BALOTOR-909627 format. One record per residue (C-alpha): x negated, y, z negated; residue in three letters; residue number from 1. Coordinates in nm, 2 decimals. Example, Ala and Ser with C-alpha at 12.3 -4.5 7.8 and 13.67 -1.06 7.14 Angstrom:
% BALOTOR-909627
<rec <-1.23,-0.45,-0.78>,'ala',1>,
<rec <-1.37,-0.11,-0.71>,'ser',2>,
% end
This chain:
% BALOTOR-909627
<rec <1.45,1.16,-2.72>,'met',1>,
<rec <1.43,0.78,-2.70>,'thr',2>,
<rec <1.68,0.56,-2.55>,'asn',3>,
<rec <1.72,0.25,-2.80>,'leu',4>,
<rec <1.95,0.05,-2.55>,'asp',5>,
<rec <1.73,-0.26,-2.44>,'val',6>,
<rec <1.91,-0.33,-2.11>,'asp',7>,
<rec <2.06,-0.02,-1.95>,'pro',8>,
<rec <2.16,-0.04,-1.59>,'glu',9>,
<rec <2.05,0.17,-1.28>,'glu',10>,
<rec <2.25,0.22,-0.98>,'ile',11>,
<rec <2.22,0.51,-0.73>,'val',12>,
<rec <2.54,0.70,-0.69>,'cys',13>,
<rec <2.68,0.71,-0.33>,'glu',14>,
<rec <2.89,0.95,-0.16>,'ala',15>,
<rec <3.28,0.88,-0.13>,'asp',16>,
<rec <3.60,1.05,0.02>,'ser',17>,
<rec <3.76,1.12,-0.31>,'arg',18>,
<rec <3.81,1.48,-0.43>,'val',19>,
<rec <3.96,1.41,-0.76>,'asp',20>,
<rec <3.70,1.39,-1.05>,'ala',21>,
<rec <3.62,1.07,-1.19>,'glu',22>,
<rec <3.60,1.07,-1.56>,'leu',23>,
<rec <3.33,0.89,-1.75>,'leu',24>,
<rec <3.41,0.83,-2.12>,'thr',25>,
<rec <3.13,0.87,-2.38>,'pro',26>,
<rec <3.03,0.60,-2.62>,'arg',27>,
<rec <2.86,0.64,-2.95>,'asp',28>,
<rec <2.51,0.52,-2.98>,'val',29>,
<rec <2.30,0.53,-3.31>,'pro',30>,
<rec <1.93,0.65,-3.26>,'leu',31>,
<rec <1.81,0.41,-3.54>,'gly',32>,
<rec <1.70,0.44,-3.90>,'gly',33>,
<rec <1.90,0.42,-4.22>,'gln',34>,
<rec <2.04,0.75,-4.16>,'arg',35>,
<rec <2.10,0.70,-3.78>,'ala',36>,
<rec <2.19,1.02,-3.58>,'met',37>,
<rec <2.47,0.92,-3.34>,'thr',38>,
<rec <2.48,1.05,-2.99>,'val',39>,
<rec <2.78,1.04,-2.74>,'arg',40>,
<rec <2.63,0.87,-2.41>,'arg',41>,
<rec <2.79,0.93,-2.09>,'thr',42>,
<rec <2.51,0.80,-1.85>,'met',43>,
<rec <2.42,0.55,-1.77>,'pro',44>,
<rec <2.73,0.32,-1.77>,'gln',45>,
<rec <2.86,0.03,-1.55>,'arg',46>,
<rec <3.11,0.28,-1.39>,'gln',47>,
<rec <2.83,0.51,-1.26>,'arg',48>,
<rec <2.47,0.53,-1.34>,'ser',49>,
<rec <2.34,0.84,-1.13>,'leu',50>,
<rec <2.46,1.18,-1.04>,'ile',51>,
<rec <2.20,1.27,-0.78>,'gly',52>,
<rec <1.86,1.19,-0.96>,'ala',53>,
<rec <2.02,1.26,-1.30>,'trp',54>,
<rec <2.02,0.91,-1.49>,'cys',55>,
<rec <2.08,0.97,-1.86>,'phe',56>,
<rec <2.29,1.21,-2.06>,'leu',57>,
<rec <2.31,1.20,-2.44>,'asp',58>,
<rec <2.53,1.47,-2.61>,'his',59>,
<rec <2.54,1.52,-2.98>,'tyr',60>,
<rec <2.68,1.75,-3.27>,'gly',61>,
<rec <2.77,1.98,-3.41>,'pro',62>,
<rec <2.62,1.77,-3.69>,'asp',63>,
<rec <2.52,1.88,-4.05>,'arg',64>,
<rec <2.17,1.76,-4.06>,'val',65>,
<rec <2.21,1.69,-4.44>,'ser',66>,
<rec <2.46,1.41,-4.35>,'ser',67>,
<rec <2.31,1.31,-4.00>,'ser',68>,
<rec <1.95,1.31,-4.09>,'gly',69>,
<rec <1.90,1.53,-3.78>,'gly',70>,
<rec <1.69,1.44,-3.50>,'met',71>,
<rec <1.36,1.22,-3.61>,'arg',72>,
<rec <1.24,1.04,-3.31>,'val',73>,
<rec <0.89,0.93,-3.36>,'ala',74>,
<rec <0.64,0.92,-3.06>,'arg',75>,
<rec <0.76,0.70,-2.77>,'his',76>,
<rec <0.66,0.67,-2.42>,'pro',77>,
<rec <0.82,0.75,-2.08>,'his',78>,
<rec <0.73,0.67,-1.71>,'thr',79>,
<rec <0.87,0.80,-1.37>,'gly',80>,
<rec <1.11,1.03,-1.53>,'leu',81>,
<rec <1.15,1.38,-1.67>,'ala',82>,
<rec <1.34,1.46,-1.98>,'thr',83>,
<rec <1.55,1.78,-2.03>,'val',84>,
<rec <1.62,1.91,-2.37>,'ser',85>,
<rec <1.90,2.18,-2.42>,'leu',86>,
<rec <2.02,2.30,-2.75>,'leu',87>,
<rec <2.36,2.49,-2.86>,'phe',88>,
<rec <2.28,2.50,-3.24>,'thr',89>,
<rec <1.95,2.43,-3.41>,'gly',90>,
<rec <1.58,2.41,-3.33>,'val',91>,
<rec <1.38,2.10,-3.22>,'ile',92>,
<rec <1.00,2.06,-3.25>,'ser',93>,
<rec <0.81,1.88,-2.96>,'his',94>,
<rec <0.48,1.72,-2.94>,'arg',95>,
<rec <0.34,1.53,-2.65>,'asp',96>,
<rec <0.04,1.35,-2.53>,'ser',97>,
<rec <-0.08,1.63,-2.29>,'val',98>,
<rec <-0.13,1.85,-2.58>,'gly',99>,
<rec <0.21,2.05,-2.59>,'thr',100>,
<rec <0.34,2.17,-2.91>,'glu',101>,
<rec <0.65,2.37,-2.84>,'ala',102>,
<rec <1.00,2.45,-2.99>,'leu',103>,
<rec <1.33,2.44,-2.81>,'val',104>,
<rec <1.59,2.68,-2.91>,'arg',105>,
<rec <1.96,2.77,-2.80>,'pro',106>,
<rec <1.94,2.94,-2.44>,'gly',107>,
<rec <1.61,2.76,-2.37>,'glu',108>,
<rec <1.51,2.44,-2.18>,'val',109>,
<rec <1.22,2.20,-2.23>,'asn',110>,
<rec <1.13,2.00,-1.92>,'leu',111>,
<rec <0.87,1.72,-1.97>,'met',112>,
<rec <0.73,1.53,-1.66>,'ile',113>,
<rec <0.66,1.18,-1.77>,'gly',114>,
<rec <0.49,1.09,-1.43>,'gly',115>,
<rec <0.25,0.79,-1.45>,'arg',116>,
<rec <0.29,0.80,-1.84>,'gly',117>,
<rec <0.33,1.03,-2.15>,'ile',118>,
<rec <0.43,0.99,-2.50>,'ser',119>,
<rec <0.60,1.23,-2.72>,'his',120>,
<rec <0.80,1.30,-3.05>,'gln',121>,
<rec <1.08,1.52,-3.13>,'glu',122>,
<rec <1.21,1.65,-3.47>,'phe',123>,
<rec <1.45,1.88,-3.56>,'ser',124>,
<rec <1.30,2.18,-3.78>,'thr',125>,
<rec <1.33,2.18,-4.15>,'pro',126>,
<rec <1.52,2.51,-4.15>,'glu',127>,
<rec <1.80,2.34,-3.91>,'thr',128>,
<rec <2.13,2.31,-4.08>,'thr',129>,
<rec <2.34,2.21,-3.78>,'tyr',130>,
<rec <2.23,2.03,-3.47>,'leu',131>,
<rec <2.41,2.03,-3.13>,'his',132>,
<rec <2.28,1.99,-2.80>,'gly',133>,
<rec <2.22,1.78,-2.49>,'val',134>,
<rec <1.92,1.55,-2.38>,'gln',135>,
<rec <1.93,1.45,-2.01>,'leu',136>,
<rec <1.68,1.25,-1.80>,'trp',137>,
<rec <1.62,1.25,-1.42>,'tyr',138>,
<rec <1.43,0.99,-1.21>,'ala',139>,
<rec <1.13,1.10,-1.02>,'leu',140>,
<rec <1.14,0.96,-0.65>,'pro',141>,
<rec <0.86,0.75,-0.54>,'asp',142>,
<rec <0.66,1.04,-0.38>,'ala',143>,
<rec <0.60,1.18,-0.73>,'thr',144>,
<rec <0.66,0.91,-0.98>,'arg',145>,
<rec <0.29,0.85,-1.04>,'asn',146>,
<rec <0.21,1.22,-1.09>,'met',147>,
<rec <0.02,1.36,-1.37>,'ala',148>,
<rec <0.25,1.42,-1.68>,'pro',149>,
<rec <0.34,1.80,-1.73>,'ala',150>,
<rec <0.56,2.01,-1.96>,'phe',151>,
<rec <0.74,2.34,-1.88>,'glu',152>,
<rec <0.94,2.58,-2.09>,'his',153>,
<rec <1.20,2.83,-1.97>,'tyr',154>,
<rec <1.44,3.10,-2.11>,'glu',155>,
<rec <1.69,3.19,-1.83>,'pro',156>,
<rec <1.88,3.52,-1.82>,'pro',157>,
<rec <2.25,3.53,-1.88>,'val',158>,
<rec <2.47,3.58,-1.57>,'val',159>,
<rec <2.82,3.70,-1.63>,'thr',160>,
<rec <3.11,3.66,-1.38>,'arg',161>,
<rec <3.51,3.66,-1.42>,'asp',162>,
<rec <3.53,3.58,-1.78>,'gly',163>,
<rec <3.22,3.35,-1.79>,'ala',164>,
<rec <2.86,3.36,-1.90>,'ser',165>,
<rec <2.60,3.12,-1.73>,'met',166>,
<rec <2.26,3.00,-1.79>,'arg',167>,
<rec <2.08,2.82,-1.50>,'val',168>,
<rec <1.80,2.60,-1.65>,'tyr',169>,
<rec <1.72,2.42,-1.33>,'ile',170>,
<rec <1.81,2.50,-0.96>,'gly',171>,
<rec <2.04,2.77,-0.83>,'ser',172>,
<rec <2.39,2.88,-0.91>,'leu',173>,
<rec <2.57,3.19,-0.88>,'ala',174>,
<rec <2.29,3.39,-0.75>,'gly',175>,
<rec <2.06,3.30,-1.02>,'ser',176>,
<rec <1.76,3.07,-0.95>,'his',177>,
<rec <1.55,2.89,-1.20>,'ser',178>,
<rec <1.15,2.87,-1.13>,'pro',179>,
<rec <1.13,2.54,-1.30>,'val',180>,
<rec <0.95,2.28,-1.07>,'glu',181>,
<rec <1.11,1.94,-1.10>,'thr',182>,
<rec <0.90,1.75,-0.84>,'tyr',183>,
<rec <1.22,1.58,-0.72>,'thr',184>,
<rec <1.51,1.64,-0.46>,'pro',185>,
<rec <1.69,1.94,-0.53>,'pro',186>,
<rec <1.87,1.96,-0.87>,'leu',187>,
<rec <2.09,2.17,-1.09>,'leu',188>,
<rec <2.14,2.19,-1.46>,'ala',189>,
<rec <2.34,2.50,-1.61>,'ala',190>,
<rec <2.54,2.60,-1.92>,'glu',191>,
<rec <2.87,2.78,-1.88>,'ile',192>,
<rec <3.06,2.94,-2.13>,'asn',193>,
<rec <3.44,3.04,-2.02>,'leu',194>,
<rec <3.64,3.28,-2.22>,'ala',195>,
<rec <4.00,3.18,-2.34>,'ala',196>,
<rec <4.21,3.18,-2.03>,'gly',197>,
<rec <3.95,3.25,-1.79>,'ala',198>,
<rec <3.91,3.11,-1.43>,'gln',199>,
<rec <3.58,3.06,-1.23>,'leu',200>,
<rec <3.53,2.94,-0.88>,'glu',201>,
<rec <3.17,2.84,-0.79>,'leu',202>,
<rec <3.02,2.77,-0.48>,'asp',203>,
<rec <2.88,2.43,-0.45>,'leu',204>,
<rec <2.60,2.25,-0.22>,'asp',205>,
<rec <2.81,1.99,-0.01>,'pro',206>,
<rec <2.50,1.77,-0.02>,'gly',207>,
<rec <2.50,1.75,-0.40>,'phe',208>,
<rec <2.70,1.52,-0.62>,'glu',209>,
<rec <2.80,1.72,-0.95>,'tyr',210>,
<rec <2.90,1.63,-1.31>,'gly',211>,
<rec <3.08,1.86,-1.55>,'val',212>,
<rec <3.04,1.78,-1.94>,'leu',213>,
<rec <3.29,1.94,-2.15>,'leu',214>,
<rec <3.12,2.03,-2.50>,'asp',215>,
<rec <3.39,2.23,-2.65>,'thr',216>,
<rec <3.74,2.38,-2.58>,'gly',217>,
<rec <4.00,2.33,-2.33>,'asp',218>,
<rec <3.90,2.29,-1.96>,'leu',219>,
<rec <4.06,2.19,-1.65>,'ser',220>,
<rec <3.84,2.10,-1.32>,'leu',221>,
<rec <4.02,2.18,-0.99>,'asn',222>,
<rec <4.34,2.18,-1.18>,'gly',223>,
<rec <4.30,1.85,-1.36>,'ser',224>,
<rec <4.23,1.85,-1.74>,'asp',225>,
<rec <3.89,1.71,-1.88>,'val',226>,
<rec <3.90,1.55,-2.20>,'pro',227>,
<rec <3.66,1.69,-2.47>,'leu',228>,
<rec <3.31,1.52,-2.45>,'his',229>,
<rec <3.38,1.34,-2.11>,'his',230>,
<rec <3.19,1.38,-1.79>,'leu',231>,
<rec <3.36,1.45,-1.49>,'ala',232>,
<rec <3.20,1.35,-1.15>,'tyr',233>,
<rec <3.24,1.50,-0.80>,'leu',234>,
<rec <3.11,1.32,-0.51>,'pro',235>,
<rec <2.91,1.51,-0.23>,'thr',236>,
<rec <3.12,1.71,0.02>,'gly',237>,
<rec <3.26,1.95,-0.20>,'gln',238>,
<rec <3.20,2.32,-0.11>,'arg',239>,
<rec <3.34,2.48,-0.42>,'ser',240>,
<rec <3.50,2.40,-0.78>,'leu',241>,
<rec <3.74,2.58,-0.99>,'val',242>,
<rec <3.70,2.60,-1.39>,'leu',243>,
<rec <3.97,2.70,-1.59>,'ser',244>,
<rec <4.00,2.73,-1.97>,'ser',245>,
<rec <4.33,2.73,-2.18>,'gly',246>,
<rec <4.41,2.88,-2.52>,'ala',247>,
<rec <4.03,2.81,-2.64>,'glu',248>,
<rec <3.72,2.91,-2.49>,'ser',249>,
<rec <3.52,2.63,-2.32>,'ala',250>,
<rec <3.15,2.55,-2.31>,'arg',251>,
<rec <3.03,2.28,-2.06>,'leu',252>,
<rec <2.70,2.17,-1.88>,'ile',253>,
<rec <2.70,2.15,-1.50>,'leu',254>,
<rec <2.46,1.91,-1.34>,'ile',255>,
<rec <2.40,1.83,-0.99>,'gly',256>,
<rec <2.18,1.71,-0.72>,'gly',257>,
<rec <2.09,1.53,-0.39>,'glu',258>,
<rec <2.16,1.16,-0.42>,'pro',259>,
<rec <1.84,0.99,-0.47>,'leu',260>,
<rec <1.88,0.70,-0.24>,'asn',261>,
<rec <1.61,0.50,-0.38>,'glu',262>,
<rec <1.61,0.16,-0.55>,'gln',263>,
<rec <1.49,0.20,-0.92>,'ile',264>,
<rec <1.46,-0.01,-1.22>,'val',265>,
<rec <1.54,0.17,-1.56>,'met',266>,
<rec <1.48,-0.01,-1.88>,'trp',267>,
<rec <1.41,0.15,-2.22>,'trp',268>,
<rec <1.21,0.45,-2.17>,'asn',269>,
<rec <1.07,0.34,-1.83>,'phe',270>,
<rec <1.17,0.38,-1.48>,'ile',271>,
<rec <0.99,0.19,-1.21>,'gly',272>,
<rec <1.05,0.01,-0.88>,'arg',273>,
<rec <1.04,-0.35,-0.99>,'ser',274>,
<rec <1.06,-0.59,-1.29>,'his',275>,
<rec <0.67,-0.63,-1.29>,'glu',276>,
<rec <0.63,-0.23,-1.32>,'asp',277>,
<rec <0.83,-0.24,-1.64>,'ile',278>,
<rec <0.66,-0.54,-1.79>,'val',279>,
<rec <0.32,-0.35,-1.72>,'ala',280>,
<rec <0.43,-0.02,-1.87>,'tyr',281>,
<rec <0.54,-0.21,-2.18>,'arg',282>,
<rec <0.22,-0.41,-2.22>,'glu',283>,
<rec <0.03,-0.10,-2.17>,'ala',284>,
<rec <0.23,0.07,-2.44>,'trp',285>,
<rec <0.21,-0.21,-2.69>,'gln',286>,
<rec <-0.16,-0.23,-2.63>,'ala',287>,
<rec <-0.23,0.15,-2.69>,'glu',288>,
<rec <-0.03,0.15,-3.01>,'ile',289>,
<rec <-0.21,-0.17,-3.14>,'gly',290>,
<rec <0.09,-0.40,-3.09>,'glu',291>,
<rec <-0.06,-0.61,-2.85>,'ser',292>,
<rec <-0.37,-0.82,-2.80>,'ser',293>,
<rec <-0.40,-0.70,-2.44>,'thr',294>,
<rec <-0.73,-0.53,-2.39>,'ala',295>,
<rec <-0.80,-0.19,-2.23>,'glu',296>,
<rec <-0.89,-0.20,-1.86>,'pro',297>,
<rec <-1.29,-0.24,-1.84>,'thr',298>,
<rec <-1.29,0.04,-1.57>,'asn',299>,
<rec <-1.10,0.28,-1.78>,'gly',300>,
<rec <-0.79,0.27,-1.54>,'ala',301>,
<rec <-0.48,0.07,-1.48>,'tyr',302>,
<rec <-0.43,-0.13,-1.16>,'asp',303>,
<rec <-0.23,0.16,-1.03>,'asp',304>,
<rec <-0.48,0.41,-1.10>,'gly',305>,
<rec <-0.35,0.55,-1.42>,'ala',306>,
<rec <-0.62,0.63,-1.67>,'pro',307>,
<rec <-0.67,0.46,-1.99>,'trp',308>,
<rec <-0.49,0.53,-2.22>,'pro',309>,
<rec <-0.17,0.57,-2.01>,'arg',310>,
<rec <0.02,0.74,-2.27>,'phe',311>,
<rec <-0.24,0.93,-2.48>,'gly',312>,
<rec <-0.44,1.04,-2.64>,'pro',313>,
<rec <-0.23,1.17,-2.93>,'tyr',314>,
<rec <-0.31,1.37,-3.24>,'pro',315>,
<rec <-0.39,1.17,-3.56>,'glu',316>,
<rec <-0.17,1.23,-3.87>,'gly',317>,
<rec <0.15,1.18,-3.69>,'gln',318>,
<rec <0.45,0.95,-3.78>,'pro',319>,
<rec <0.40,0.59,-3.68>,'asp',320>,
<rec <0.49,0.54,-3.29>,'pro',321>,
<rec <0.79,0.33,-3.18>,'leu',322>,
<rec <0.70,-0.02,-3.06>,'pro',323>,
<rec <0.89,-0.12,-2.74>,'ala',324>,
<rec <1.17,-0.38,-2.76>,'pro',325>,
<rec <1.13,-0.74,-2.65>,'ala',326>,
<rec <1.19,-0.78,-2.26>,'met',327>,
<rec <1.52,-0.93,-2.17>,'pro',328>,
<rec <1.51,-1.30,-2.08>,'thr',329>,
<rec <1.65,-1.22,-1.72>,'val',330>,
<rec <1.45,-1.06,-1.42>,'gln',331>,
<rec <1.53,-0.68,-1.40>,'leu',332>,
<rec <1.68,-0.63,-1.06>,'arg',333>,
<rec <1.63,-0.31,-0.85>,'pro',334>,
<rec <1.96,-0.13,-0.80>,'arg',335>,
<rec <2.02,0.19,-0.57>,'gly',336>,
<rec <2.08,0.29,-0.21>,'gly',337>,
<rec <2.45,0.18,-0.14>,'ser',338>,
<rec <2.54,0.14,-0.51>,'gly',339>,
<rec <2.67,0.37,-0.78>,'arg',340>,
% end
């Protein structure tokens, strides 16, 4: 999925001494086009831009595809990050520049490592009537952000306990471990379904920050209500949490990770370490899709060693790629370390 915001901010979250959850309110963002599919975005925002290395969270549906148009996101680029696609209802078809053609269905995860550069497209399948799911990104650390792009698909087992069923897509939780390699400091992404009136206590890693996104139903986190579609943030230092459902069952996504503790620049679909990084990525993308007069490198590689084309090759006969928006008129500033 592409980020159509042209000026997202980036700040590394730092630990604080608060125990109460900090609530992040979603905002509606159209993905573009005449029949724009609208998503609820809880990260990034000014209040908090990162949870661990997680830097982007879109939540959508359940939407009737005949009304929303479904997901129709043409080919677009990524650098320095990984995308994670999770579904509750519907099916999405994925195609990328490393040759992957894959479907993601409910109960499965698609993980795409952008690394030094990748491009991909995502379309809901023709048989999908309702579409409902979550799209997340995390920032790659400096040590791996220029790695070769990659793709992985995983279907985790269901773990049941105390009136809850859980799927651990990334990381470890409640004795379940995902084998998915993230190439980043430890992360967690899990789906939890609570029966009506259930209470679940989970052990946490005190070195992690955590976020709880409520998808459906009634939920309290450590005794405090979480509004529907909001993201509740917990700082490092927490050793457990208690999730309780009310009269209705509840479904939530639990994310977490060690604080990234690196300065990053995040703009459109790129993550770099400087304004100049972003400019170079944009120019490369525009040149590769024929929207720029910039010539390809004469030695077949960019200055940072990435091969030409950075975001390809790509099969012919696919929908036209998305051009990058214009760069902002101000210098993009690295953020992180001591910020949120």
